C-alpha positions in Angstrom: 100.3 134.2 173.7 102.0 135.0 177.0 100.5 137.2 179.7 103.0 139.9 180.6 103.4 143.2 182.4 105.4 145.8 180.6 106.2 149.4 181.4 104.3 151.8 179.0 107.4 153.8 178.1 108.7 150.8 176.1 106.3 151.5 173.3 107.7 155.1 172.9 111.3 153.9 173.4 111.0 151.6 170.4 109.2 154.2 168.4 112.1 156.5 169.1 114.6 153.8 168.0 112.6 153.3 164.8 112.7 157.0 164.0 116.4 157.1 164.9 117.0 154.5 162.1 115.9 157.1 159.6 118.3 159.7 161.1 121.1 157.1 160.8 120.2 156.5 157.2 120.1 160.2 156.2 123.3 161.0 158.0 125.0 157.8 156.7 126.3 157.0 160.2 128.5 153.9 160.1 128.2 151.1 161.0 124.5 151.5 161.7 123.5 152.6 158.2 124.4 149.0 157.0 121.8 147.6 159.4 119.0 150.1 158.5 116.7 147.4 157.2 117.0 145.3 160.3 116.6 148.3 162.6 113.4 149.4 160.7 111.8 146.0 160.7 112.6 144.8 164.2 111.6 148.0 165.9 108.4 148.0 163.8 107.7 144.4 164.9 108.2 145.3 168.6 106.0 148.5 168.2 103.1 146.5 166.7 103.4 143.8 169.3 103.4 146.4 172.1 100.4 148.1 170.6 98.5 144.8 170.6 99.7 144.3 174.2 98.2 147.6 175.2 94.9 146.4 173.8 95.0 142.8 174.9 97.4 142.6 177.8 99.5 139.9 176.1 102.3 139.6 173.6 102.0 137.6 170.4 105.6 137.4 169.1 108.0 139.1 171.5 108.1 136.4 174.1 110.1 133.3 175.0 109.2 131.5 171.8 110.8 134.3 169.7 114.1 132.5 169.0 112.2 129.5 167.6 109.9 131.8 165.6 112.9 133.5 164.0 114.5 130.2 163.2 111.4 128.8 161.5 110.8 132.1 159.7 114.3 132.0 158.4 113.9 128.4 157.3 110.6 129.3 155.6 112.2 132.1 153.5 115.2 129.9 152.7 112.8 127.7 150.7 112.1 130.7 148.4 115.8 131.5 148.2 116.4 127.9 147.0 113.6 128.4 144.4 115.2 131.7 143.3 118.3 129.8 142.3 116.1 128.5 139.5 113.8 131.4 138.8 116.4 134.2 139.3 113.9 136.9 140.2 116.1 138.8 142.6 119.7 139.3 143.6 121.5 141.0 146.5 124.0 143.9 146.4 126.2 145.7 149.0 126.3 142.8 151.4 129.0 142.6 154.1 132.0 140.7 153.0 132.5 139.1 156.5 130.7 135.8 156.3 129.6 135.8 160.0 128.0 139.2 159.7 126.4 138.3 156.4 124.9 135.1 157.7 123.5 136.8 160.8 122.0 139.4 158.5 120.3 136.6 156.5 119.1 135.0 159.6 117.5 138.0 161.3 116.2 139.6 158.1 114.5 136.3 157.0 113.4 136.0 160.7 111.1 139.0 160.3 108.8 137.4 157.7 106.5 135.3 159.9 106.4 137.8 162.9 105.6 140.7 160.6 102.7 139.1 158.8 101.4 137.5 161.9 101.3 140.8 163.9 99.9 142.9 161.1 97.2 140.4 160.4 96.2 140.4 164.1 96.2 144.2 164.2 94.1 144.5 161.0 91.7 141.8 162.2 91.0 143.9 165.3 90.1 146.9 163.1 87.9 145.0 160.6 84.2 144.8 161.1 82.9 142.2 158.5 79.6 140.5 158.6 79.8 137.1 160.4 78.5 135.3 157.3 79.1 136.2 153.7 79.3 134.3 150.4 79.9 130.6 150.8 82.0 128.8 148.3 82.5 125.0 148.4 84.5 122.5 146.4 84.1 118.8 146.8 87.5 117.1 147.5 89.2 120.5 147.8 92.3 119.1 149.6 93.0 116.7 146.8 92.6 119.3 144.0 94.6 121.9 145.9 97.5 119.7 146.6 97.5 118.2 143.0 97.3 121.6 141.3 99.8 123.2 143.7 102.3 120.4 143.2 101.9 120.3 139.4 102.4 124.0 139.1 105.4 123.8 141.4 107.1 121.5 138.9 106.1 123.8 136.0 108.0 126.5 137.9 111.1 124.3 137.9 110.7 123.3 134.3 109.7 126.7 132.8 110.7 129.4 135.3 110.5 132.2 132.8 106.8 131.7 132.3 105.5 130.1 135.5 107.4 132.1 138.1 104.2 133.8 139.4 103.1 130.4 140.8 106.0 130.7 143.3 103.6 132.7 145.4 100.5 130.4 144.8 101.7 126.8 144.6 102.9 126.5 148.2 99.6 128.1 149.4 97.5 125.5 147.7 99.6 122.6 148.9 99.8 123.9 152.5 96.2 124.9 152.8 95.0 121.6 151.2 97.1 119.7 153.8 95.9 121.9 156.6 92.3 121.3 155.6 92.9 117.5 155.5 94.6 117.2 158.9 92.2 119.5 160.7 94.4 122.5 161.1 93.2 126.1 160.3 92.5 126.3 156.6 91.6 129.5 154.7 89.3 127.6 152.3 87.5 126.0 155.2 86.7 129.6 156.4 85.5 130.5 153.0 83.2 127.4 153.0 81.6 128.8 156.1 81.3 132.3 154.7 83.8 133.7 157.2 86.1 136.2 155.5 87.5 138.3 158.3 90.7 136.2 158.7 91.2 135.9 154.9 90.8 139.6 154.2 92.9 140.7 157.2 95.7 138.4 156.0 95.5 139.7 152.4 95.7 143.3 153.6 98.6 142.5 156.0 100.5 141.0 153.0 100.1 144.1 150.9 101.1 146.4 153.8 104.1 144.2 154.6 105.0 144.2 150.9 104.9 148.0 150.7 107.1 148.2 153.9 109.5 145.6 152.6 110.0 147.4 149.4 110.1 150.9 150.9 112.7 150.0 153.5 114.7 147.9 151.1 114.8 150.8 148.6 116.6 153.1 151.0 118.8 150.4 152.5 122.5 149.9 151.5 122.5 146.1 151.7 119.4 145.3 149.6 117.8 143.1 146.9 117.1 144.1 143.3 114.4 142.4 141.2 115.0 140.9 137.7 111.5 139.6 137.0 110.9 138.4 133.4 108.6 140.7 131.3 108.4 143.2 134.3 111.8 144.8 134.3 110.3 148.3 134.1 107.3 150.0 135.8 108.8 149.6 139.2 107.6 151.2 142.5 110.7 151.2 144.6 112.5 148.0 143.5 109.3 145.9 142.8 107.5 145.8 139.5 104.0 147.4 140.1 102.1 144.2 139.4 104.4 142.3 141.8 102.6 143.9 144.8 99.6 141.6 144.1 101.9 138.7 145.0 102.4 139.9 148.6 98.8 139.2 149.5 99.1 135.6 148.4 102.4 135.4 150.1 100.8 136.3 153.4 98.2 133.6 153.0 100.8 130.9 152.3 103.0 132.3 155.2 100.3 131.8 157.7 99.3 128.5 156.1 102.9 127.4 156.6 102.8 128.7 160.2 99.7 126.6 160.9 101.2 123.5 159.4 104.5 123.9 161.3 102.6 124.3 164.5 101.0 121.0 163.8 104.4 119.4 163.1 106.0 121.0 166.1 103.3 119.5 168.3 104.5 116.1 167.3 108.2 116.5 166.7 109.4 119.9 168.0 113.1 119.0 168.3 113.1 117.5 164.8 111.5 120.6 163.4 114.1 122.9 165.0 117.0 120.7 163.8 115.6 120.6 160.2 115.0 124.3 160.2 118.6 125.0 161.4 120.1 122.6 158.8 118.1 124.2 155.9 119.5 127.6 156.9 123.0 126.3 157.2 122.8 124.7 153.7 121.0 127.6 152.1 123.2 130.5 153.2 126.3 129.4 151.2 124.0 128.8 148.2 122.7 132.3 148.4 126.3 133.5 148.4 127.1 131.5 145.3 124.1 132.3 143.2 122.2 135.3 144.5 124.8 137.7 145.9 126.1 140.1 143.2 128.3 142.5 145.2 129.7 143.3 148.6 130.2 146.6 150.3 133.5 148.2 149.5 136.0 148.9 152.3 138.1 152.0 152.3 141.3 150.0 151.7 139.8 148.4 148.6 139.4 151.8 146.8 142.4 151.4 144.6 141.5 154.5 142.5 142.0 156.9 145.5 145.4 158.4 146.3 146.9 156.8 149.4 146.9 159.9 151.5 143.2 160.2 151.0 142.6 156.7 152.1 144.6 157.2 155.2 142.8 160.5 155.9 139.4 158.7 155.6 140.6 155.9 157.9 141.8 158.4 160.5 138.3 159.9 160.5 136.9 156.5 161.3 135.5 155.8 157.8 135.1 152.1 157.1 133.4 151.8 153.7 133.1 153.7 150.5 129.9 155.4 151.9 132.2 157.5 154.1 134.1 159.0 151.2 133.9 162.8 151.0 133.7 163.7 147.3 134.8 167.2 147.9 138.4 166.0 148.2 138.3 163.8 145.1 139.6 164.5 141.6 137.1 164.2 138.7 138.6 160.8 137.7 138.1 159.5 141.3 134.6 160.9 141.4 133.7 159.1 138.2 135.0 155.8 139.4 133.3 156.1 142.7 129.9 156.9 141.1 130.3 153.9 138.8 131.2 151.6 141.7 128.1 152.8 143.6 125.8 152.4 140.6 123.2 149.9 141.9 125.9 148.4 144.1 128.1 147.5 141.2 131.0 147.0 143.6 134.7 147.4 143.5 135.5 144.0 142.0 133.3 144.7 139.0 134.7 148.2 138.8 138.2 146.7 138.4 137.0 144.5 135.6 135.5 147.4 133.8 138.5 149.6 134.5 140.8 147.1 132.7 138.7 147.6 129.6 138.8 151.3 129.8 135.3 151.7 131.3 135.8 154.1 134.2 132.6 156.1 134.2 128.8 155.7 134.1 128.8 157.5 130.8 131.1 154.9 129.2 129.2 152.0 130.8 126.0 153.3 129.2 127.5 152.8 125.7 128.2 149.1 126.1 125.9 146.4 124.7 124.4 143.7 127.0 126.8 141.1 125.5 129.8 143.3 126.1 129.0 144.0 129.7 128.1 140.4 130.3 131.5 139.2 129.1 133.4 141.9 131.0 131.9 141.2 134.4 131.2 137.5 133.9 127.5 137.8 134.5 125.4 135.3 132.4 122.0 136.6 133.6 121.1 139.2 131.0 118.3 140.6 133.2 120.9 141.5 135.8 123.1 143.0 133.1 120.2 145.2 131.9 119.7 146.6 135.5 123.1 148.3 135.2 122.9 149.3 131.6 119.4 150.8 132.0 120.4 152.8 135.1 123.6 154.0 133.5 121.6 155.1 130.4 119.0 156.8 132.6 121.7 158.8 134.4 123.5 159.7 131.2 120.3 160.9 129.5 119.3 163.0 132.6 122.7 164.8 132.4 122.3 165.5 128.7 118.9 167.0 129.2 115.9 167.1 126.9 
């Protein structure tokens, strides 16, 4: 933590920027609407750190180590992106087609993970008033059992992802906390052995709050993720299945366990840690493009179903993407195709595939079977296919009424 002097108005300035992000979202102001998620998270991170600064006189995250923190946070989340290639629990829609913009988006979005959980844990810890000693739990040879169980369940995830995917948010925690215990770093279980729960509880709460914010801001964002979790495709709050929110608390524990472990590694090989983190990001980003990105945002010139004069008129008004299309000037056929293209970020490329088969509206899409839609758009993951069919059927039923 670095001692600093900051003008008080900075807190209110970033609070203003945070609120401005919602205005941009509601008014669909381009290009800022495409960065709503980043605006929301980074202004929030600065606000929380400034609030802690007001109380403590020092900054926890927004300091000269921030670039390294963002890099390591991005590297950390890339591990889960690589796991997702196997478990296929989420996919991305409406991402920018420009590779440089997309990769910067990955980097700074993933770079929020460690700062967000760290800051919220510290803020909550300041508010908690737990007894200094509570129930003590001990386990002989805990590090060996934790690493063994965490490693074995990790391999079960890879072998049987449909059934063991929940261990994605538990296995790394056990391995990391077991290692931290062994090497003398901070360990959550070591605190539990002493009957000290303040840090554990504040971390669990920070994970849940972060999870709610992740899902809330993601729900309204244009570039976003969509979940396809086996057995939990319904009962969603925002985009996350309801039971999935329990995983955020465990995720916070493993995030801070990872942070503690990396601090130990950095103390011995800082440059190597930075190089490896950078290399993992460089390797992972194209893999995300290949396996996890479902659609890209649609530029005005790509809207083949609009009359040319309408495209030119939109461009003259400074509109860059399909979000800027004013439906009042569209014909009924154009409106139907635009709605279908925007359905959960289906995208213009998938719209063209459907159009060739005579599927030019949400209503017609709702009548397809899973196998038919899978063949038309070339998507083998049936859980992804069901996302679009279920949404199309929901919209169609709502129009037909009771």
